[in-house]
N, C-alpha and C positions, 0 to 999 in steps of 0.2 A: 829799694826798701829791704829786700831779702838780705842784701849784703850788709846793711846796717845792723839788722838783727843778729846776723852771724858774728859781726864784730863785737857787739855788746856781750854776746855769750863767751866769745874767746877772751875778752877782758875779764869777765867773771872767773873764767878758768885760770887765768894767770894770777888773779888775786887769791884764789883757792890754793894754788900751788905755793904762793908766797907765804901762806899760813903753814906750810910744811905738810899739807894734806895730799895724799895720793888720790887723784881724781879717777883712776882706772885700776883699782886693786884686783888682785887675782881671784879672791874667793870671799864669799859671805855665807855663814852657816845659818840657814833658814830652818825654823822649827815648825812653822805653820803656813798654810795656804789660806787665801781669803774665803774660799767656799767652806773649808772645814771650820773656820772660826764662826761663820754665820750659822752653820748647821749644828755646832756643838758649843755654843757661846757659854763662857763661864766668867763671871765678874771677877776681876783682879787676877786672872790667869796671866802668867808671863808668856810673852810671845816674841818671836823674831820673824818679821815678814820682809819680803823684798819684792820690788816691782817698779814699774814706770809711773812717774808722777803724771796724773791726768787732770789734776785741778789743785790750785793753791788759793787760799783766801786769808789774807793777812788782817789781823786785828791789833795792830800795835805790838804789844809784847806777847802776843799769841798768834798761832797760825793753824788753820784747819787745812787739810789737804786729802787727796785721794790718790792711792797707788793701785795699779792694776797688775795682777800676776796672771799666770796661765789659767786660773780658775775664776777670776772675777775681780771686783773692786773691793778695797778696804779703806775706810776713813782713818786718818790719824790726827792727833791733836798735839801741838807743841807749845809749851810754856817756857818762856825765857828763864824763869827763876827755877825750873826743874832741870833743864838740860844744860844750863850754864851759858855764860857770855860767848865763849869761843864757838860752841856748837850752834848757838843762835845766829852768830855771824855767818856761819857756813850755810845755814838754812835760808838766810836772806839772799844768798847767791845762787840758790837753786831756781830752776825754771821747769815749766811743764814740758815733759818729754825726758827729763833726767831720770836715771835709774838709781834708786836708793834702797838702803836697808833701814828698817825701823825696829828698835828694840823698846819694849815697854810692857804695860799691863793693860788689860781690857777693862772698859767701862761702857755703860750705856748712856747716851746723851738724853736730854729731856725730850728729844723727838724720837727716841727709841732706835737710835742708829748705833750698831756695834762700832766701837772706836778704840783705837790704840792710843793710850796716853804715853807719848814718847819719852823715854828716858835716855835715848841715844839715837842719833841719826848718822848713817854712814853713806857717803857718796860712792856709788859703784860705777857709774859711767855718766859723764857730762855730755849732754846732747848739744851739739853746736848748731843744728838747724831746728827751727821751730816746726812743730807738727801742724798740719792743716787742721783747723778746728771743726769745719763743717764740710759735709759732702752731700751733694744734691743729685743723686741718681745718675742718669745717663750724661749729664753735663760734664761729669768728671771721669767718665768711663775709661778714657785712654790713660789718665794719670793712675787710676786705680789698678789697671792691669800692669802698667809699666813699673810702678813702684808698689808692688804687692805687699811689701813689708809695712808700708804706711796704711794700706787698706786693712791689713790684719789688726793693726793697732787701733785704728779709729772705728772700724765697723765690726763689732763682735759677731754679727750674723755671717760674715764672710768666713771667719774661722770655723764656725759651725758647719759650713758646707764641706770644708776640707777634713774636719773630723768625721763627718758623715761619709765622705769618700773612703777614708781609711777603714771605717767599720764595714762598708760594702766589700772592699777587697779582702779584709779579714774573714768576712762571712763566706765568701767564695772559697778561700783557702780551706776554711774549716769544713765546708761541705765536701769538697773534692778529696781532702785528706781522709775524711771518714769513709769515702767510697773506694779507698785503696789506690787513689791516683798518686803518682809521684811527681813532685814539682822539680823541674829541670831548668837549666839555662843553656841557651844556644848562642852562637856568635851573632854580634850585631854588625860585623863587617863581612860582606860576602864577595867572593870573586866574581860571581854572576848574580844579577838581580833577578829574583824569581820567587814563586810561591804565591803571587797575587799580581793583579793588574795594577800598575801604578808607575809613575816616573820616579826613578831613584835619585838619591843624592850621590854624587861621585866624590871619592877621596883618593889619596895616594899613600901607599906604605913605602917610605923611603928605604927601610932596611932590606926589603925584598924587591925594591924597584918595580912595584906592581900597582895597578889601579884596582881599587876596591869600591864597593857600593854599600851604603848604609841600608840595612835590610828593609824591604817593604813588607815582609812577613816572615815568621820563622818556620813556615809550614814544611819546607822540604827537609830541613834538619830534624824536625820532630818526626817526620815519617821514616827517616833513617833510623831513628831509635826504635820504631816499630819493627823494622827489619832486624834490629839487634835484640829482639825478643823483650823489649820493655813495652808491655802490653797496654798500660794505662798511664799516660803522661800528660802534664799540662805545663804551660809557661804563661806567666803574667809578664808581658814583654813590652818594650818600647820599640815602635817601628816608625819608619820615616818615609814620607812620599813628597816629592818635590812638585807639588801641585798647589792649587789655589787655596786661599783662606776664606772661611765663611763662618756662619753661626754654628755649623756642624762639622767643620773641618779645620784641623791644625796640622801643619807639616810633621810635627812630632806628636805621636799619640800612643795611648796604652791599649793593648789588646789582651784578652784571655784566649789562648788557644788550647784545645783539649783533644786528645786522640785516644780512641778506644779500639783495641784490636777485637776482631770477631764481632763487629757491630756494623750498623748501616746508618743511613740518615734518619731513619725513623727512630732509632735508638738515641740519636743525637737530638731529635725533636723533644723526646721525653727528658733527656738530660738538661736541655735548655730550659724547659718549663720548670724543672725541679730546682735548678740553680736560682732562677729569678724569683720563684715563689719562696724559696728558703731565705733569700735576702730580704724579701718583703716581710716575711714572718718575723725574722730575727733582727732586722734593723729598723724597718718602718713600724713593725708591730701590727700590720694590717695588709690586706691585699687590694685595698682600694687606694688609688692615688690620683693626683691632679697634675696635668702637664698642659701648659698654655691654656688654662681655664677649661680644659677638657677632663671630664671624669673618666678614669680607666679602671676597669675591673679585671684583676689578674686571676679571677676564678674561672673566667671563660676564655677559651683559646679556639681559634678558627683556622682552617686551611682554605686557601684560594689558589686556583690554578693560573699561573702566569700565562700559559698558552691560551687558556680560555679567555683571559682578559685581553690579550693581544688580538685575538680574533674578534671579540666583541667590540673593542674600542677602535681598532685600526684595520681590521680584516687581514691581518698579517698572520701567516702560519709558519711553523718551523722549517718548512721546506722552501719558503720564498727566498729568492735571491736578492742581492743588494739593489738591483734596479727596481724590483717590485716593492721593496721597502721604501725607497725614495719616492716612488709614484704614489703609494698609498698614504705615506706620511704627509706628502705635499697636499693631497686632497683634504687632509684633516688640519691643514694650516699649521703643521708642526715644523719648526725650524730645526733642520738637521745639522749636527756638528760633524764636519768632515775632517779627516786627518789624511793629508796627501791624497785627496780625491776620493777617499773611501770613508764609509760611516765608521766613526771611532768606536772602539769597544766600550770606552767610558760613557759615551752617549747612550748606547744600547742598554748598559747596566742602569744608568740613571733614569731610564724610562719608567722603571717601577716606582721609584720614589717621586720623581718630578712630574710625570704625566699621569700615572695611574695612582691617584691619591688615595692612600690607605689611611683614612682618618677614622678608624673604627674606635668604639669605646672599649675595645678589648684587644689583646695581642692577636696578630694575624700572621700565619706562616704562608709565604708565597712559595708554591711548589711548581713542578712541571716547567722548569726553566730550560730553554733550548740548549742542547748539548754543545753547540758551537760556541756558546758563551762560557762554557765550563771545562777548560782544558785539563783540569785535574780531577774531575768527577766521573763516576761510572754512569753509563747509559742505562735508562730503564729497559728492562728485558722485553716488556710488551710494546715499547715504543722507543726505539733507539734515537729518535730525533729529540727526545726529552731526557734530561738528566735526573739522577737521584740526588737532588739538591733542594735546599730551601733557604729563603731569606726571611728573617723575622722582622716585622714592623710593629712598633708600639707607638701610639700617639702620632702616626704619620712619619715616624722616623725609623730608618733601618738600624737595628740594634745587633742582629746576629746573622751569621751565615754558616751553613754547614752542608756537608754532602757525604755520600758513600765514596770513599777514596779509590781512585783508579790505581789498581796494583798490577796491571798487566804491562810489563815493561815494553813489549812491542807496540801495543796500542798507545802507550804513553809517548813513545818516540814519534809515532806518526802524528800525534796531536801537537807535540812540540814543533815538528817540521812544519805543519800547517800554520802554526802560530808565527814561526820565524818568517814565513812567506809574507805575512801580513805586516810584520814589523821590521823596518830597516835595521840591519846589523844585529838582529836578534840572534843569540847563541843558545844552543841546546845544552842543558846541564847534564853532561855525560856522566858526571860523578853520581848524580841522583839516579840516572837510568841504570848505571852499574849496580847501585844498591838494590834497586827493584829486581834486578836479575838474580840476586841471591834469594829472593822470595820475601815479599811482605804480606802478612796476613790480611784478609779482608778487614776493613776498619772504617769507622766513622770519625770524621774530623769536624770540629766546631770552633768558630771564632765569635767572640762577643766583644763589642766595643765598650771598654770600661768607661771612658769619658762620657759616651752617650748614655750608658746605663745610669751613671751618676746624675747627668742632666735630667733624666727622666724621673728618677726617684727623688731628687732634691728640688724638682720643678724649677730648673734654671734655664733661661731662654737661650743662652749662648755657651758654646763649648769653652770659651775663654773664662767663663765663670766657675768652671770646675777644674781648670788647670792652673796651678800656682803661678807659673811664669810662661804664659802663652807667647807665641811668636807675634811680633808686632812690627809695624812700619818704623823706619828710623825716627828717633825721638826728636821732637821740636825743642830747640835749645832753651826756650824760655817757658816751657810748658809748666814745670813744677813751680818755678818762681812766681808765675802769674797766678797759679792756683792758690799759693800760700798768701800772696798779697790780697787776693780777693776775700780771703777769710780772715 
């Protein structure tokens, strides 16, 4: 069926070309957008609009249609005796999905619909595949993600999400720039995978005959900039982790990382709160939002001790060894994820979000995280078993992570050595250690997951809903064709 529809459109295209018409011209001069016409309607005003045909209604020697541009829809009306025989012949070869330009003057129909009385129609791009006419929620979710361009055409609310995402990122930049932070760019290919826990993607640089890794985080490069006396820096970066996909995880994701010299994790806590409330004030226009049917108040923020929660929930303390962890978790019927016979770091970190359910109606900072889980964070002076670190949870989802940066090169080397013992073939980043040996000021570092922040603010259930082209399983050959035929 889909092949027949394509063949019909190709035949129309050939007929159009036979008329001496270019079906894919280089340019069209547009004078008005749909939204501007609606907001500033003037009877008989001359306009030139362009967009995709979304509807055609033929009435013999006249045709009504709708075109959609970047701002909305606009109705047009074509009469054969006005545009002429040849132009009307072209119009009869147009289909829903084609992109056209319409020149004419405005009038109001008897139903009070602003409309262009066409005096000229130009084909700008002939669509050879028909658009899906109807989408029914989750039934079509794979097609929507895979062919996002169709999703954007058919579902205006989807485009609104990505406009909203852009506004959030712009607001973050505006806030940080006003606070004298400098936006920087750091490499996406690293000779060593570091800066965060996560399995990296591996690649190879032929020119230097060396293996490289797509970054799991930009942290170590940004700290080198602190060594270089760049005291307030940030990067809105793409990072990559070769791990599972879920409603909250995509292998390629966007992070905000901010570093402030002469600050600590408490300062980062305040910065986090200020960034998020600034976005709420300037993008949402309010500090109350809804996520997964849960009301969340951004006026109230709370701190909860991870060490206290672990003690209360599992009777586990920061000094307990692995065997004690296993024994106590087993008593609580918790299935432990092991990596080569040992408790994996990922499992331990996920205890916060997966087992200690932070479903508060306001943001919660989780503090007092065990030092052994934080190889790049400073220890608390009054309790070295705990780190100067927090993780922020909003609506049960981890949104941010921050700590007082470890700047002692000798201690950092010892931490890396310990980490290397736990991970096969792990290498110490000697270049980063050398940078620390030149002296890095005390500093606070912060990471905020942009994708998750957008999920939260836009009330989207899945991370794929806020990423234009998310990673997906291999495409089923007849997926799109079946969807089109069904509609």
